[in-house]
Steps between C-alpha positions, in 0.01 A plus 500: 500500500678584818715798573519743212474264202167405345476235229851595399768298328799365686707784640810534286839637600528878529658703224801732524616619841331836457166320480541257786381703796165607358416166339607290797296720730195470276527121510559469872249487780658814648379757249454808721378769260474603136779757499701294249205441268519691171164520323489428128124534460168441674342180373156563647312691767152417628312743722234238577739240638739767632797346320791619289761291318836640390775356280860593569825376652693509825828686515531549124498126432429374151249259655145632489281474808134559573376675813131443579351725770154457649338704776390281787130490593373652822510282810141501627597357840745784563300792363529685832872543433401746227298710742791701641669833434746315275219481244510849350227652279554777246174637363446490124143635508185501709145498359201473732533168686788376281863559583792397278851479647853388422597264780842387622543231762777361716776307321406167658145533363602593147666179385570400141551138396796460264592216264832505316569276200870494416613416242176559308452315173315633196206282605492668843504844338228403257288363784494828692501754217170667413394381155199442279343161566315270260304177542608209282309176450724199530375176345646158570703520179621855567621393842707219349632694201540852641468542877687191620813557287497867604472435873771234490740749346395810696398389850663644810757306697333278762788457743321708764211247489734204542675682787170515687403140424845375606512713818789708369306825555196641683464201733380726781217632280340163424138487618450132420664240280433149377810295418326248275676510160171463308240692700733716707550876506634793700276791606675833568400868515527677166720810476183702444407443864675630812387194695304709749197677353239228440303731270787460252570132565682345203663156508655281233499119481791357300456137391782252552466347154737686269349390169167687521540836332149644504126446479550347153679198648230406750306175448302254712833364624550827687165506682649349821765774496252784445255372761779445751625856452154652534410299811827534690566863408152621594521301826840656577376850419202453731720370781772765468303806388142421605355525148271216383512366144185696413697824548800391293552535126710211362596531134754439225624747242506438128744602375700479824797725574726196535455147369506282809146417609389717790168596656413840645306539827367846586249656736172510308435870563852601396508651151821316427701537179417245232156394625307609192310249288730523198787350700383334823350149515347395832658180631161344577384571143819347361440185706137484387589548132753217512253271678249564219753480214834344604696671220306827518809724520669325210207549258334824617565839344645719774497878462760700688631858515838583352691826483546655159879502529514132598663282235213256536251767394711577194489134397124477550452831321700384200276195476187715533406325823481795738120526507206262530359331192153367575428391142688171524 
């Protein structure tokens, strides 16, 4: 997830010569601006998170790309830098003790974090596009007969994960790693985090085992792995960032965005994406469930959210399995 590519497939050769400049620039680490980006449509915009996601291409290329823009949070430690004549107010209205103003600040204090995914697959587009969402209830049998075949045929390319594990990319971003082939992992900052503002801390632990796809695969055999990740990652976060385990949220997603087991670590007070109960499973709860019932995640019914346009929802919907049935 380094540079400008997030969870993307292997970068293929550029198309015709007329396309090369824009596409090559979009894939390089030297992307200077968005002057070559041609917008096809806005996938989503969120005033709460101050984000906007656009689909388009660079330089008229046939390859579609996603540009994700997010306004950076204020830097509390450098607030005084805002208190200058470079911070300009334009009054909107005044009423008694309340004043409302449009405010512009100096360029260096008005940063926007950008993520570029190029080329963007249909799965990338679907991930970011605003859509209706449903909760489906996945039984053990539905996982085997519906979800597993679907994810094996539709999952995103995992080369970027292997690049990190094999030190082919993002080596300088590694916070801690364990080289053990069974209980080992790599902990790196997630693209959602700029690596600086601790209020938005977001790290990702990628396991070294390549045959664990998701929560559904976890059994008692994996308890040493899960406990090792929790202990060493929380210790590393405390040492590097000064945050104890009690102020860290460690969790897994179900369904995950990509099917190589990974654990999310975020600052507890950060309202991070994907932390809601219908998708997030606390790592400590996962460990406890497996200790109580070793095959818990093979036999339990697991609800999860799915977008209406997702092929998986269509399959569940056709089978009449898109809502809870408490009569059985």
